N, CA, C and O atoms as CSV, one atom per row, in Angstrom:
chain,resi,resn,atom,element,x,y,z
A,1,MET,N,N,133.081,17.352,87.793
A,1,MET,CA,C,134.020,18.134,88.552
A,1,MET,C,C,135.288,17.297,88.732
A,1,MET,O,O,135.231,16.112,89.059
A,2,VAL,N,N,136.410,17.934,88.513
A,2,VAL,CA,C,137.681,17.221,88.619
A,2,VAL,C,C,138.508,17.671,89.812
A,2,VAL,O,O,139.465,16.995,90.189
A,3,HIS,N,N,138.151,18.805,90.414
A,3,HIS,CA,C,138.920,19.320,91.556
A,3,HIS,C,C,138.010,20.185,92.406
A,3,HIS,O,O,137.236,20.987,91.883
A,4,TYR,N,N,138.103,20.023,93.701
A,4,TYR,CA,C,137.332,20.841,94.636
A,4,TYR,C,C,138.250,21.277,95.758
A,4,TYR,O,O,138.964,20.468,96.350
A,5,GLU,N,N,138.221,22.562,96.040
A,5,GLU,CA,C,139.064,23.092,97.107
A,5,GLU,C,C,138.384,24.331,97.698
A,5,GLU,O,O,137.941,25.212,96.961
A,6,GLU,N,N,138.305,24.392,98.998
A,6,GLU,CA,C,137.767,25.566,99.667
A,6,GLU,C,C,138.906,26.391,100.246
A,6,GLU,O,O,139.847,25.855,100.831
A,7,LEU,N,N,138.806,27.691,100.075
A,7,LEU,CA,C,139.825,28.599,100.575
A,7,LEU,C,C,139.240,29.441,101.698
A,7,LEU,O,O,138.079,29.845,101.636
A,8,GLU,N,N,140.026,29.700,102.704
A,8,GLU,CA,C,139.605,30.616,103.757
A,8,GLU,C,C,140.012,32.009,103.314
A,8,GLU,O,O,141.063,32.521,103.698
A,9,ALA,N,N,139.155,32.611,102.496
A,9,ALA,CA,C,139.486,33.904,101.910
A,9,ALA,C,C,138.215,34.611,101.472
A,9,ALA,O,O,137.153,33.999,101.351
A,10,GLY,N,N,138.341,35.887,101.241
A,10,GLY,CA,C,137.229,36.684,100.743
A,10,GLY,C,C,137.342,36.872,99.233
A,10,GLY,O,O,138.268,36.365,98.601
A,11,HIS,N,N,136.391,37.605,98.667
A,11,HIS,CA,C,136.369,37.799,97.222
A,11,HIS,C,C,137.613,38.516,96.705
A,11,HIS,O,O,138.117,38.179,95.633
A,12,SER,N,N,138.105,39.486,97.441
A,12,SER,CA,C,139.248,40.261,96.947
A,12,SER,C,C,140.562,39.489,97.016
A,12,SER,O,O,141.562,39.925,96.447
A,13,THR,N,N,140.572,38.358,97.701
A,13,THR,CA,C,141.787,37.549,97.798
A,13,THR,C,C,142.292,37.133,96.420
A,13,THR,O,O,143.499,37.016,96.211
A,14,PHE,N,N,141.378,36.909,95.482
A,14,PHE,CA,C,141.770,36.459,94.153
A,14,PHE,C,C,142.515,37.543,93.383
A,14,PHE,O,O,143.242,37.241,92.436
A,15,LEU,N,N,142.344,38.794,93.777
A,15,LEU,CA,C,143.018,39.893,93.087
A,15,LEU,C,C,144.194,40.460,93.873
A,15,LEU,O,O,145.246,40.745,93.301
A,16,VAL,N,N,144.017,40.623,95.178
A,16,VAL,CA,C,145.030,41.330,95.969
A,16,VAL,C,C,145.413,40.586,97.239
A,16,VAL,O,O,145.903,41.199,98.188
A,17,GLY,N,N,145.201,39.304,97.272
A,17,GLY,CA,C,145.477,38.529,98.476
A,17,GLY,C,C,146.968,38.412,98.778
A,17,GLY,O,O,147.799,38.403,97.869
A,18,LEU,N,N,147.288,38.323,100.043
A,18,LEU,CA,C,148.676,38.157,100.450
A,18,LEU,C,C,149.147,36.721,100.242
A,18,LEU,O,O,150.331,36.483,100.007
A,19,ASP,N,N,148.229,35.769,100.326
A,19,ASP,CA,C,148.563,34.356,100.154
A,19,ASP,C,C,147.993,33.871,98.825
A,19,ASP,O,O,146.798,33.594,98.722
A,20,MET,N,N,148.830,33.770,97.828
A,20,MET,CA,C,148.377,33.402,96.486
A,20,MET,C,C,148.732,31.949,96.143
A,20,MET,O,O,148.841,31.596,94.968
A,21,ARG,N,N,148.909,31.116,97.160
A,21,ARG,CA,C,149.281,29.717,96.910
A,21,ARG,C,C,148.212,28.949,96.155
A,21,ARG,O,O,148.513,27.926,95.541
A,22,TYR,N,N,146.976,29.416,96.187
A,22,TYR,CA,C,145.909,28.718,95.475
A,22,TYR,C,C,146.207,28.658,93.978
A,22,TYR,O,O,145.735,27.756,93.286
A,23,LEU,N,N,146.991,29.620,93.476
A,23,LEU,CA,C,147.325,29.624,92.053
A,23,LEU,C,C,148.128,28.395,91.647
A,23,LEU,O,O,147.984,27.903,90.527
A,24,GLU,N,N,148.975,27.892,92.548
A,24,GLU,CA,C,149.789,26.725,92.226
A,24,GLU,C,C,148.920,25.508,91.918
A,24,GLU,O,O,149.152,24.813,90.929
A,25,SER,N,N,147.922,25.250,92.760
A,25,SER,CA,C,147.049,24.099,92.497
A,25,SER,C,C,146.168,24.355,91.282
A,25,SER,O,O,145.856,23.424,90.540
A,26,MET,N,N,145.766,25.596,91.071
A,26,MET,CA,C,144.940,25.927,89.921
A,26,MET,C,C,145.719,25.681,88.622
A,26,MET,O,O,145.170,25.137,87.664
A,27,ILE,N,N,146.982,26.075,88.589
A,27,ILE,CA,C,147.805,25.882,87.396
A,27,ILE,C,C,148.000,24.392,87.121
A,27,ILE,O,O,147.986,23.980,85.961
A,28,LYS,N,N,148.181,23.580,88.158
A,28,LYS,CA,C,148.327,22.132,87.970
A,28,LYS,C,C,147.068,21.520,87.368
A,28,LYS,O,O,147.151,20.700,86.453
A,29,VAL,N,N,145.902,21.913,87.877
A,29,VAL,CA,C,144.634,21.376,87.368
A,29,VAL,C,C,144.419,21.806,85.925
A,29,VAL,O,O,144.032,20.992,85.086
A,30,ILE,N,N,144.662,23.065,85.631
A,30,ILE,CA,C,144.494,23.552,84.256
A,30,ILE,C,C,145.444,22.823,83.317
A,30,ILE,O,O,145.046,22.411,82.227
A,31,GLY,N,N,146.701,22.661,83.733
A,31,GLY,CA,C,147.676,21.965,82.895
A,31,GLY,C,C,147.311,20.521,82.626
A,31,GLY,O,O,147.598,19.988,81.553
A,32,ARG,N,N,146.676,19.885,83.605
A,32,ARG,CA,C,146.316,18.478,83.442
A,32,ARG,C,C,145.096,18.294,82.546
A,32,ARG,O,O,145.082,17.395,81.704
A,33,TYR,N,N,144.074,19.128,82.713
A,33,TYR,CA,C,142.819,18.929,81.997
A,33,TYR,C,C,142.644,19.836,80.792
A,33,TYR,O,O,141.699,19.659,80.023
A,34,ASN,N,N,143.529,20.799,80.613
A,34,ASN,CA,C,143.466,21.680,79.460
A,34,ASN,C,C,144.892,21.967,78.989
A,34,ASN,O,O,145.354,23.107,79.048
A,35,PRO,N,N,145.584,20.931,78.524
A,35,PRO,CA,C,146.997,21.102,78.173
A,35,PRO,C,C,147.181,21.977,76.930
A,35,PRO,O,O,146.266,22.138,76.122
A,36,ILE,N,N,148.368,22.529,76.800
A,36,ILE,CA,C,148.712,23.301,75.614
A,36,ILE,C,C,148.845,22.314,74.453
A,36,ILE,O,O,149.570,21.325,74.562
A,37,PRO,N,N,148.155,22.576,73.350
A,37,PRO,CA,C,148.221,21.635,72.223
A,37,PRO,C,C,149.627,21.577,71.624
A,37,PRO,O,O,150.378,22.552,71.665
A,38,ASP,N,N,149.963,20.416,71.070
A,38,ASP,CA,C,151.269,20.231,70.447
A,38,ASP,C,C,151.456,21.133,69.227
A,38,ASP,O,O,152.580,21.502,68.886
A,39,ASP,N,N,150.358,21.480,68.578
A,39,ASP,CA,C,150.455,22.285,67.363
A,39,ASP,C,C,150.308,23.777,67.638
A,39,ASP,O,O,149.849,24.525,66.775
A,40,ILE,N,N,150.692,24.209,68.826
A,40,ILE,CA,C,150.545,25.616,69.197
A,40,ILE,C,C,151.351,26.523,68.278
A,40,ILE,O,O,150.946,27.659,68.034
A,41,GLU,N,N,152.481,26.048,67.762
A,41,GLU,CA,C,153.283,26.877,66.867
A,41,GLU,C,C,152.514,27.202,65.586
A,41,GLU,O,O,152.624,28.312,65.065
A,42,GLU,N,N,151.743,26.250,65.079
A,42,GLU,CA,C,150.919,26.507,63.890
A,42,GLU,C,C,149.850,27.545,64.193
A,42,GLU,O,O,149.597,28.443,63.389
A,43,ILE,N,N,149.237,27.418,65.335
A,43,ILE,CA,C,148.196,28.363,65.734
A,43,ILE,C,C,148.783,29.760,65.859
A,43,ILE,O,O,148.186,30.729,65.389
A,44,GLU,N,N,149.948,29.872,66.489
A,44,GLU,CA,C,150.595,31.177,66.642
A,44,GLU,C,C,150.999,31.749,65.286
A,44,GLU,O,O,150.907,32.958,65.071
A,45,LYS,N,N,151.440,30.897,64.378
A,45,LYS,CA,C,151.822,31.360,63.052
A,45,LYS,C,C,150.617,31.983,62.347
A,45,LYS,O,O,150.729,33.042,61.729
A,46,ASP,N,N,149.468,31.318,62.446
A,46,ASP,CA,C,148.250,31.854,61.836
A,46,ASP,C,C,147.866,33.184,62.456
A,46,ASP,O,O,147.459,34.106,61.749
A,47,PHE,N,N,147.990,33.291,63.764
A,47,PHE,CA,C,147.607,34.523,64.458
A,47,PHE,C,C,148.563,35.662,64.123
A,47,PHE,O,O,148.134,36.804,63.960
A,48,ASN,N,N,149.849,35.360,64.020
A,48,ASN,CA,C,150.854,36.394,63.796
A,48,ASN,C,C,150.895,36.912,62.367
A,48,ASN,O,O,151.680,37.811,62.065
A,49,GLN,N,N,150.076,36.371,61.488
A,49,GLN,CA,C,150.071,36.844,60.108
A,49,GLN,C,C,149.451,38.230,59.978
A,49,GLN,O,O,149.640,38.899,58.962
A,50,PHE,N,N,148.723,38.663,60.986
A,50,PHE,CA,C,148.076,39.962,60.945
A,50,PHE,C,C,149.037,41.040,61.420
A,50,PHE,O,O,149.640,40.916,62.486
A,51,ASP,N,N,149.177,42.082,60.641
A,51,ASP,CA,C,150.043,43.191,60.999
A,51,ASP,C,C,149.190,44.243,61.699
A,51,ASP,O,O,148.444,44.979,61.053
A,52,LEU,N,N,149.306,44.306,63.009
A,52,LEU,CA,C,148.486,45.227,63.794
A,52,LEU,C,C,149.157,46.576,64.025
A,52,LEU,O,O,148.545,47.470,64.611
A,53,ASP,N,N,150.399,46.744,63.579
A,53,ASP,CA,C,151.107,47.996,63.808
A,53,ASP,C,C,150.385,49.218,63.243
A,53,ASP,O,O,150.312,50.235,63.933
A,54,PRO,N,N,149.844,49.169,62.014
A,54,PRO,CA,C,149.136,50.349,61.512
A,54,PRO,C,C,147.915,50.718,62.366
A,54,PRO,O,O,147.610,51.896,62.557
A,55,ILE,N,N,147.245,49.725,62.860
A,55,ILE,CA,C,146.067,49.987,63.696
A,55,ILE,C,C,146.488,50.607,65.020
A,55,ILE,O,O,145.895,51.585,65.476
A,56,LEU,N,N,147.521,50.027,65.635
A,56,LEU,CA,C,148.014,50.595,66.886
A,56,LEU,C,C,148.516,52.015,66.687
A,56,LEU,O,O,148.268,52.886,67.520
A,57,ASP,N,N,149.214,52.249,65.596
A,57,ASP,CA,C,149.714,53.590,65.300
A,57,ASP,C,C,148.559,54.581,65.177
A,57,ASP,O,O,148.627,55.695,65.696
A,58,LYS,N,N,147.515,54.171,64.496
A,58,LYS,CA,C,146.367,55.050,64.298
A,58,LYS,C,C,145.729,55.453,65.618
A,58,LYS,O,O,145.402,56.623,65.817
A,59,TYR,N,N,145.550,54.500,66.514
A,59,TYR,CA,C,144.827,54.775,67.752
A,59,TYR,C,C,145.698,55.248,68.905
A,59,TYR,O,O,145.196,55.908,69.815
A,60,LEU,N,N,146.971,54.934,68.896
A,60,LEU,CA,C,147.830,55.324,70.009
A,60,LEU,C,C,148.625,56.592,69.746
A,60,LEU,O,O,148.969,57.306,70.688
A,61,ASN,N,N,148.922,56.884,68.499
A,61,ASN,CA,C,149.801,58.001,68.201
A,61,ASN,C,C,149.103,59.221,67.600
A,61,ASN,O,O,149.747,60.243,67.360
A,62,HIS,N,N,147.830,59.129,67.360
A,62,HIS,CA,C,147.102,60.251,66.790
A,62,HIS,C,C,145.980,60.653,67.739
A,62,HIS,O,O,145.127,59.845,68.106
A,63,THR,N,N,146.009,61.906,68.117
A,63,THR,CA,C,144.982,62.422,69.023
A,63,THR,C,C,143.975,63.231,68.217
A,63,THR,O,O,144.349,64.062,67.390
A,64,ILE,N,N,142.726,62.984,68.460
A,64,ILE,CA,C,141.673,63.738,67.793
A,64,ILE,C,C,141.338,64.941,68.677
A,64,ILE,O,O,140.969,64.774,69.839
A,65,LEU,N,N,141.462,66.118,68.142
A,65,LEU,CA,C,141.143,67.319,68.897
A,65,LEU,C,C,139.727,67.740,68.574
A,65,LEU,O,O,139.360,67.872,67.406
A,66,LEU,N,N,138.943,67.948,69.594
A,66,LEU,CA,C,137.551,68.375,69.377
A,66,LEU,C,C,137.421,69.851,69.600
A,66,LEU,O,O,136.329,70.402,69.466
């Protein structure tokens, strides 16, 4: 374990809480122990090679009438 913090909050606080300051410490911990790799541009290039427009067009713009 690298970080421990208790919050005075209920389960729904994580979704709709008025005080979302816990996110700031969470982002710091994630950034420190799970940094964005230096080669992220290569990874994105590989991912972006797929053309998803035809698939989106098929499912979003065509309605099947039963």
